[in-house]
Backbone bond lengths (Angstrom), bond angles and torsions (degrees), N, CA, C in turn:
res aa  C-N    CA-C-N  psi(-1)  N-CA   C-N-CA  omega(-1)  CA-C   N-CA-C  phi
1 X - - - 1.475 - - 1.525 110.16 -
2 X 1.333 116.84 135.31 1.458 121.15 178.96 1.525 108.84 -77.63
3 X 1.330 116.96 131.03 1.454 121.26 178.32 1.535 110.26 -95.07
4 X 1.306 115.93 126.54 1.468 120.48 177.62 1.521 108.63 -158.61
5 X 1.323 114.99 160.07 1.467 120.14 -178.03 1.521 109.98 -75.35
6 X 1.343 116.45 130.59 1.458 121.30 -177.38 1.525 112.66 -110.49
7 X 1.308 118.38 -17.09 1.453 121.56 -176.16 1.526 111.16 -78.96
8 X 1.356 118.61 121.21 1.479 120.20 178.19 1.517 112.23 -58.27
9 X 1.346 116.49 -39.22 1.462 120.49 -178.48 1.525 111.32 -64.90
10 X 1.335 116.02 -43.27 1.465 119.77 -179.64 1.523 111.51 -69.61
11 X 1.328 116.50 -36.80 1.472 120.08 177.70 1.524 110.07 -62.40
12 X 1.347 115.97 -45.95 1.464 120.69 -179.34 1.518 111.12 -64.80
13 X 1.338 117.57 -47.71 1.475 120.50 -177.34 1.523 110.90 -65.66
14 X 1.327 117.27 -37.16 1.467 120.60 178.03 1.524 110.93 -65.89
15 X 1.329 116.51 -39.22 1.469 120.74 178.95 1.521 110.80 -66.10
16 X 1.347 115.86 -41.51 1.465 120.30 178.86 1.521 110.54 -62.70
17 X 1.303 117.26 -43.26 1.460 121.12 179.48 1.521 111.26 -63.62
18 X 1.327 116.79 -37.02 1.469 120.18 178.46 1.526 110.26 -61.74
19 X 1.348 116.46 -45.45 1.471 119.82 179.06 1.523 110.13 -62.86
20 X 1.335 117.47 -44.45 1.460 121.50 179.79 1.525 111.59 -58.77
21 X 1.329 115.76 -40.65 1.464 120.59 -175.50 1.520 113.28 -76.77
22 X 1.332 116.73 -19.70 1.458 119.36 -171.53 1.525 115.09 -117.78
23 X 1.337 117.01 -0.41 1.468 118.21 178.67 1.518 109.15 -148.74
24 X 1.333 116.06 135.90 1.461 121.85 -178.37 1.532 109.74 -85.70
25 X 1.338 115.84 113.97 1.459 121.28 179.76 1.525 112.14 -111.35
26 X 1.332 115.76 18.28 1.466 119.32 -172.53 1.522 113.68 -65.79
27 X 1.319 117.91 -19.62 1.467 120.14 179.59 1.522 111.92 -78.89
28 X 1.330 117.91 -5.09 1.457 121.79 -178.29 1.524 111.09 -104.20
29 X 1.331 116.15 154.84 1.456 120.71 173.70 1.535 108.56 -72.38
30 X 1.329 116.49 167.82 1.466 119.75 -178.24 1.530 112.49 -58.97
31 X 1.344 119.78 -46.08 1.469 118.92 177.35 1.532 112.73 -64.65
32 X 1.341 116.86 -36.11 1.470 119.63 177.69 1.525 110.61 -66.05
33 X 1.325 116.49 -38.14 1.468 120.00 175.27 1.529 110.78 -59.61
34 X 1.316 114.74 -41.81 1.470 119.95 -179.22 1.525 110.79 -61.38
35 X 1.322 115.87 -43.46 1.465 120.06 177.78 1.524 110.35 -64.88
36 X 1.330 116.41 -45.43 1.458 120.58 -179.88 1.519 112.27 -59.74
37 X 1.335 116.39 -43.97 1.467 119.99 179.62 1.523 111.03 -62.03
38 X 1.332 116.47 -43.36 1.460 119.22 -178.73 1.528 111.93 -65.76
39 X 1.334 116.50 -35.62 1.465 119.18 176.11 1.519 111.26 -63.88
40 X 1.330 116.18 -45.80 1.459 120.44 -179.78 1.521 111.03 -62.46
41 X 1.326 116.36 -42.09 1.461 120.94 179.63 1.527 110.86 -65.27
42 X 1.332 116.24 -39.36 1.467 120.16 -176.27 1.525 112.81 -64.51
43 X 1.336 116.32 -29.49 1.473 118.87 -178.65 1.528 112.94 -111.51
44 X 1.343 116.80 -4.60 1.459 119.85 178.68 1.513 113.57 67.09
45 X 1.347 116.63 32.88 1.467 119.92 -175.84 1.523 109.37 -147.69
46 X 1.333 117.35 105.71 1.460 119.97 -177.98 1.524 112.54 -72.05
47 X 1.333 117.65 -18.88 1.467 119.23 -179.71 1.526 111.76 -66.00
48 X 1.342 116.77 -17.28 1.462 120.40 178.55 1.528 110.62 -61.68
49 X 1.344 116.03 -24.39 1.461 120.56 -176.24 1.523 112.70 -69.42
50 X 1.333 117.44 -17.54 1.453 120.56 177.08 1.529 111.42 -66.61
51 X 1.325 116.52 -22.83 1.465 120.50 -172.36 1.519 114.56 -107.23
52 X 1.324 118.70 -4.21 1.459 119.06 -179.09 1.525 110.00 -75.38
53 X 1.331 116.09 140.43 1.458 121.52 -178.69 1.539 109.55 -132.78
54 X 1.334 114.85 133.84 1.464 122.61 176.31 1.523 108.20 -119.23
55 X 1.318 117.81 126.27 1.464 118.50 174.50 1.527 108.99 -71.49
56 X 1.326 116.03 160.70 1.465 121.52 -172.23 1.531 111.73 -61.44
57 X 1.327 115.37 132.09 1.455 121.07 178.09 1.514 114.69 67.85
58 X 1.329 116.33 21.20 1.460 120.93 -171.20 1.522 113.45 -61.38
59 X 1.326 117.81 -39.04 1.464 119.79 -174.64 1.523 111.19 -65.73
60 X 1.324 116.72 -48.66 1.466 120.06 179.43 1.525 111.04 -61.87
61 X 1.333 116.40 -40.16 1.464 119.93 179.45 1.525 110.80 -67.26
62 X 1.332 116.47 -39.17 1.466 120.22 179.01 1.521 110.92 -65.28
63 X 1.337 116.75 -44.94 1.459 120.35 -178.54 1.529 111.36 -67.19
64 X 1.326 115.88 -34.71 1.467 119.68 176.02 1.522 110.62 -62.26
65 X 1.335 115.41 -43.40 1.468 119.98 178.71 1.526 110.81 -65.46
66 X 1.324 116.44 -37.76 1.458 120.71 -177.69 1.518 112.49 -72.73
67 X 1.316 116.84 -18.71 1.464 120.60 175.84 1.519 111.81 -77.92
68 X 1.326 116.02 -15.09 1.465 121.38 179.52 1.530 109.58 -95.14
69 X 1.327 115.44 179.30 1.464 120.70 -179.40 1.528 108.99 -88.53
70 X 1.330 116.62 74.46 1.456 121.57 -174.39 1.526 111.83 -87.80
71 X 1.340 115.50 156.90 1.460 122.00 169.28 1.527 107.97 -96.45
72 X 1.316 116.32 142.30 1.460 121.87 178.32 1.525 107.82 -108.54
73 X 1.344 116.03 109.38 1.464 122.18 -176.30 1.525 109.81 -101.65
74 X 1.332 117.30 127.02 1.470 122.02 -175.69 1.525 110.39 -124.91
75 X 1.322 115.98 143.69 1.468 119.06 -177.59 1.522 112.75 -80.25
76 X 1.341 118.67 -23.97 1.463 120.39 -178.83 1.530 111.13 -140.33
77 X 1.321 117.45 154.16 1.470 120.40 174.85 1.529 111.84 -62.67
78 X 1.336 117.61 -26.38 1.470 120.57 -178.79 1.522 111.60 -65.85
79 X 1.332 117.40 -33.73 1.464 119.72 174.75 1.522 109.69 -62.52
80 X 1.317 115.86 -45.12 1.471 120.38 -179.17 1.517 110.94 -62.61
81 X 1.330 116.96 -40.11 1.467 119.94 -177.20 1.527 112.13 -64.57
82 X 1.336 116.97 -21.21 1.458 120.40 179.61 1.517 114.07 -90.11
83 X 1.335 118.22 -3.38 1.458 121.56 -177.06 1.529 111.52 -84.72
84 X 1.323 115.14 147.88 1.465 121.15 175.35 1.529 108.18 -84.37
85 X 1.313 115.29 98.11 1.472 120.50 -172.74 1.522 113.32 -61.99
86 X 1.315 117.60 -26.50 1.467 119.56 -176.46 1.531 112.07 -64.95
87 X 1.353 117.04 -20.12 1.457 120.81 179.74 1.527 113.42 -93.51
88 X 1.342 117.35 -10.06 1.464 120.86 -173.01 1.528 111.62 -85.54
89 X 1.334 115.85 142.43 1.460 120.96 177.21 1.527 110.99 -81.90
90 X 1.347 116.22 -41.81 1.460 121.32 -176.15 1.522 110.74 -125.91
91 X 1.304 115.52 160.18 1.462 121.10 176.41 1.530 109.61 -67.02
92 X 1.355 118.95 127.53 1.467 120.36 177.32 1.528 111.33 -61.18
93 X 1.319 115.30 151.53 1.465 121.48 -178.15 1.523 110.00 -109.02
94 X 1.327 116.12 124.90 1.472 122.21 172.60 1.522 107.28 -138.44
95 X 1.321 116.58 122.34 1.461 121.33 -172.49 1.528 113.19 -109.74
96 X 1.317 116.69 6.87 1.461 120.47 -170.62 1.537 113.11 -67.06
97 X 1.327 117.11 -22.93 1.468 119.65 -177.91 1.531 113.30 -100.96
98 X 1.333 117.24 11.85 1.463 119.20 175.13 1.536 109.50 -66.48
99 X 1.337 115.49 143.23 1.467 120.54 -174.14 1.528 112.41 -58.07
100 X 1.344 117.02 -41.24 1.462 118.90 -178.15 1.524 111.89 -68.81
101 X 1.338 117.15 -30.85 1.467 120.71 176.61 1.523 110.10 -67.53
102 X 1.312 116.71 -43.27 1.468 121.01 -179.93 1.531 110.68 -62.08
103 X 1.320 117.06 -44.77 1.468 119.86 -178.56 1.525 111.70 -69.11
104 X 1.342 117.36 -40.21 1.462 120.46 177.96 1.521 111.65 -64.41
105 X 1.314 116.47 -39.39 1.468 120.38 -179.82 1.532 110.45 -61.66
106 X 1.316 116.77 -40.78 1.465 120.59 179.78 1.528 110.90 -67.32
107 X 1.329 116.23 -44.13 1.468 119.18 -176.35 1.523 112.16 -74.00
108 X 1.343 116.95 -33.61 1.468 120.64 -178.09 1.526 113.60 -92.33
109 X 1.331 115.57 -7.68 1.471 121.49 -177.50 1.536 111.25 55.78
110 X 1.328 113.72 46.72 1.457 122.00 176.20 1.527 108.64 -125.65
111 X 1.330 116.04 162.15 1.457 118.68 179.66 1.531 110.16 -71.87
112 X 1.327 115.39 147.32 1.465 120.49 177.88 1.534 111.34 -61.87
113 X 1.330 115.50 -39.95 1.466 119.17 -176.85 1.527 111.46 -63.53
114 X 1.330 116.25 -35.86 1.465 121.00 178.45 1.526 110.38 -64.45
115 X 1.329 116.20 -45.79 1.459 120.44 -179.54 1.524 111.57 -68.71
116 X 1.333 116.40 -33.68 1.465 120.41 179.40 1.525 111.28 -63.96
117 X 1.331 116.70 -33.33 1.466 120.36 -179.91 1.526 111.01 -60.27
118 X 1.327 117.28 -33.71 1.465 119.71 178.40 1.531 111.34 -62.12
119 X 1.327 117.04 -27.62 1.463 121.01 179.08 1.525 111.92 -83.53
120 X 1.333 116.91 -5.13 1.469 120.51 176.96 1.526 112.87 -76.87
121 X 1.322 116.85 -17.92 1.473 120.54 -169.49 1.530 114.02 -49.17
122 X 1.341 119.88 -43.64 1.479 118.42 179.85 1.529 113.31 -66.30
123 X 1.333 116.67 -20.74 1.458 121.03 -176.52 1.527 113.52 -98.49
124 X 1.324 117.33 -7.02 1.464 120.78 -171.32 1.527 115.80 -61.52
125 X 1.338 120.17 -41.19 1.468 119.13 -174.43 1.529 112.79 -55.61
126 X 1.340 115.51 121.65 1.460 123.55 177.47 1.525 113.60 60.46
127 X 1.335 116.95 22.01 1.460 120.29 178.15 1.526 110.77 -81.71
128 X 1.322 115.30 166.52 1.467 122.07 169.27 1.520 106.68 -114.00
129 X 1.323 116.45 127.19 1.464 121.36 -173.52 1.520 110.44 -111.49
130 X 1.331 115.24 129.66 1.464 121.60 175.93 1.521 108.77 -115.90
131 X 1.327 116.52 114.61 1.463 121.10 174.95 1.521 106.95 -116.57
132 X 1.327 115.35 107.16 1.454 120.15 -173.54 1.507 115.34 -107.47
133 X 1.339 117.45 -14.54 1.466 117.94 -172.43 1.517 115.02 -133.74
134 X 1.330 116.88 -34.15 1.461 118.89 -165.10 1.529 113.35 -110.62
135 X 1.333 118.13 107.03 1.463 120.15 178.20 1.520 113.25 -62.64
136 X 1.348 118.03 -30.65 1.469 118.82 178.72 1.525 110.76 -66.16
137 X 1.338 117.31 -30.32 1.465 119.99 175.80 1.519 110.13 -65.23
138 X 1.327 116.55 -41.52 1.462 120.46 179.15 1.518 110.80 -67.48
139 X 1.324 117.66 -44.68 1.463 120.37 177.61 1.535 111.21 -58.57
140 X 1.337 116.32 -45.76 1.469 119.67 -178.70 1.527 110.61 -65.22
141 X 1.317 116.93 -40.18 1.461 120.32 177.37 1.525 110.57 -60.27
142 X 1.316 116.76 -44.12 1.463 120.77 -179.96 1.530 111.47 -63.76
143 X 1.339 116.39 -37.20 1.473 119.42 175.72 1.525 110.82 -61.15
144 X 1.320 116.18 -43.65 1.467 120.57 179.99 1.523 110.76 -64.65
145 X 1.323 116.66 -42.55 1.464 120.65 -178.56 1.519 112.00 -66.23
146 X 1.330 116.95 -33.75 1.454 119.78 178.95 1.530 111.72 -70.58
147 X 1.327 116.66 -19.22 1.464 120.74 178.92 1.530 112.02 -84.27
148 X 1.337 117.09 -14.54 1.463 120.85 -178.70 1.525 109.36 -75.65
149 X 1.309 116.76 126.89 1.460 122.16 -177.03 1.531 111.30 -70.35
150 X 1.322 114.85 159.74 1.461 121.61 179.29 1.532 111.14 -58.40
151 X 1.321 116.74 -34.90 1.463 121.03 -178.04 1.527 112.53 -75.64
152 X 1.320 117.75 -8.94 1.465 121.50 -175.85 1.525 111.88 -111.40
153 X 1.328 116.74 39.32 1.459 120.94 -178.83 1.526 112.63 -58.50
154 X 1.331 115.42 -28.82 1.456 119.37 -177.66 1.529 112.38 -70.04
155 X 1.334 117.19 -6.47 1.466 121.16 177.81 1.527 112.46 -91.92
156 X 1.338 116.23 -2.01 1.459 120.48 -176.23 1.527 111.28 -91.18
157 X 1.337 116.56 155.46 1.467 119.57 173.88 1.525 111.09 -68.73
158 X 1.322 115.88 159.92 1.462 120.79 179.64 1.520 112.04 -83.56
159 X 1.331 116.75 -24.05 1.467 120.56 -172.55 1.518 109.67 -163.04
160 X 1.334 116.01 140.24 1.465 121.67 172.72 1.523 108.81 -120.81
161 X 1.318 116.28 127.69 1.462 122.80 171.02 1.522 106.29 -113.04
162 X 1.326 117.25 115.30 1.465 120.99 -172.63 1.524 110.77 -129.41
163 X 1.332 115.72 117.57 1.473 120.32 -178.92 1.529 113.03 -138.02
164 X 1.348 119.38 36.23 1.470 118.24 179.67 1.523 111.55 -63.03
165 X 1.329 115.15 147.96 1.463 121.32 -179.63 1.525 110.04 -114.76
166 X 1.330 115.72 159.08 1.450 119.40 174.60 1.516 112.78 138.93
167 X 1.327 114.87 176.36 1.465 121.38 -175.23 1.529 112.60 -108.25
168 X 1.334 116.98 -1.95 1.457 120.25 178.40 1.523 109.36 -127.73
169 X 1.322 115.66 98.69 1.448 120.62 173.83 1.516 116.39 95.54
170 X 1.317 118.12 -27.50 1.474 119.93 -174.69 1.522 111.63 -63.79
171 X 1.314 116.65 -49.89 1.460 120.65 -179.06 1.524 110.69 -62.25
172 X 1.339 116.39 -42.99 1.454 120.80 -177.75 1.537 111.42 -67.67
173 X 1.333 116.66 -40.21 1.472 120.27 -178.88 1.520 111.05 -64.24
174 X 1.325 116.55 -44.35 1.466 120.16 -179.00 1.522 111.40 -68.45
175 X 1.320 116.68 -37.63 1.460 119.37 177.68 1.520 110.73 -65.81
176 X 1.338 116.99 -39.36 1.466 120.04 178.52 1.526 110.22 -63.56
177 X 1.333 116.26 -42.18 1.465 119.64 176.60 1.517 110.83 -59.24
178 X 1.336 116.79 -48.97 1.454 120.60 -176.66 1.529 111.53 -64.64
179 X 1.318 116.77 -40.40 1.465 120.39 -178.57 1.526 112.56 -70.42
180 X 1.343 116.93 -22.16 1.464 119.87 -172.58 1.532 114.52 -119.37
181 X 1.322 118.17 2.20 1.469 119.28 -176.41 1.526 112.03 -63.50
182 X 1.333 116.27 -34.00 1.467 118.88 179.52 1.527 110.23 -69.27
183 X 1.322 116.52 -43.27 1.462 120.31 178.56 1.525 111.16 -64.33
184 X 1.335 116.43 -37.77 1.458 120.84 178.26 1.521 111.97 -76.74
185 X 1.334 115.91 -12.76 1.470 122.41 -179.68 1.531 111.19 59.53
186 X 1.343 115.29 46.16 1.460 121.20 177.92 1.525 108.67 -131.87
187 X 1.330 118.98 118.09 1.466 121.32 177.88 1.521 110.83 -62.31
188 X 1.326 116.24 147.13 1.462 118.83 179.64 1.518 112.03 -147.95
189 X 1.315 114.17 156.08 1.462 123.41 167.19 1.514 105.28 -125.04
190 X 1.322 116.51 127.60 1.459 118.95 -179.25 1.517 110.43 -144.55
191 X 1.312 114.85 171.45 1.458 122.39 -178.27 1.524 107.54 -128.88
192 X 1.323 116.21 102.30 1.463 120.29 -175.67 1.528 111.06 -66.55
193 X 1.327 115.27 158.09 1.456 120.04 179.19 1.520 112.31 95.64
194 X 1.314 116.22 -169.64 1.467 121.33 -174.85 1.524 113.17 -88.54
195 X 1.333 116.96 -16.07 1.467 118.96 -176.99 1.525 111.48 -81.25
196 X 1.324 115.69 159.23 1.455 121.37 179.12 1.508 110.56 151.82
197 X 1.326 116.24 -150.98 1.456 120.52 178.35 1.517 112.68 135.68
198 X 1.334 114.76 175.44 1.460 121.42 -178.01 1.521 112.73 -58.08
199 X 1.331 116.20 -42.68 1.461 120.38 -177.00 1.523 111.63 -61.22
200 X 1.325 117.12 -33.65 1.459 120.68 -179.77 1.532 110.31 -66.11
201 X 1.324 116.29 -44.80 1.466 120.23 -179.62 1.523 111.00 -63.62
202 X 1.331 117.12 -45.27 1.465 119.64 -179.71 1.523 111.45 -68.82
203 X 1.339 118.04 -34.20 1.467 120.80 177.34 1.521 110.59 -63.64
204 X 1.324 117.35 -44.22 1.470 120.96 178.33 1.525 110.42 -60.76
205 X 1.334 116.43 -46.64 1.456 119.64 -178.75 1.520 111.35 -65.37
206 X 1.320 117.18 -43.02 1.465 120.64 178.56 1.523 111.42 -59.86
207 X 1.323 116.85 -39.93 1.459 120.23 -179.84 1.516 110.60 -68.08
208 X 1.321 117.66 -39.03 1.467 120.60 175.10 1.527 110.86 -61.61
209 X 1.324 116.67 -40.56 1.459 120.56 178.50 1.525 111.24 -64.84
210 X 1.334 116.40 -37.60 1.464 120.41 177.82 1.524 111.16 -68.87
211 X 1.327 116.35 -38.72 1.476 120.44 176.54 1.520 109.67 -62.89
212 X 1.335 116.01 -43.10 1.470 120.05 177.62 1.522 110.71 -59.77
213 X 1.335 117.71 -45.69 1.461 121.60 -179.84 1.531 110.98 -62.83
214 X 1.338 116.63 -40.80 1.468 120.42 179.20 1.523 110.98 -61.97
215 X 1.346 116.43 -43.03 1.474 119.95 -179.88 1.523 111.38 -67.19
216 X 1.332 116.70 -37.59 1.457 119.80 177.42 1.527 111.17 -63.33
217 X 1.335 115.64 -39.94 1.469 119.75 178.94 1.526 111.38 -66.73
218 X 1.341 116.05 -38.73 1.465 119.60 178.53 1.528 111.14 -65.63
219 X 1.323 116.33 -40.62 1.466 120.25 -177.82 1.527 112.63 -71.19
220 X 1.351 115.66 -23.12 1.459 119.15 -178.30 1.531 112.67 -83.39
221 X 1.331 116.30 -9.69 1.478 119.73 -178.41 1.532 110.88 -76.72
């Protein structure tokens, strides 16, 4: 008989202890540590933690947004499939597979995700955005945000979580977001470099939802 750990609780606690023992997370707040640990566990690679970035005060700002009636905008259906639906208030929005987006992408020779972002505009105010796969979606979103005037802050999203992976555009898009999030006045969580993917974006969001649930339970006692 093969011997292996079967308890979900023991598997999770053992994984958390491994991350604690092998990577210094002391520069992060407790909720940021929780997100970092879950990311490392999800991909089995603690070196990923060298590239995670949290804008200042991100957790409080994220939880504040999540307490409101926010829209959750996602670049791919795969991000949505990784979310814990039981914690979500509203159905996530992903427009990349709409028929008109598919036809426009073919005729314009542009990515579907980039064109889908243009349809996000009515949903942008106080939304939470998850970009897990497509750097062109992030670039297009940043172009739109740079066009929003200073007086129209209420038209901006509340939070961007961006973790696209790849060797063409992904690293540059995430770096541009990180370098300009303060100027754009939009909190963000991102993963610098070429690594990332849909699972990273959904893991970050799921952990934020769990943190929110934990705080709600504490406040109800």
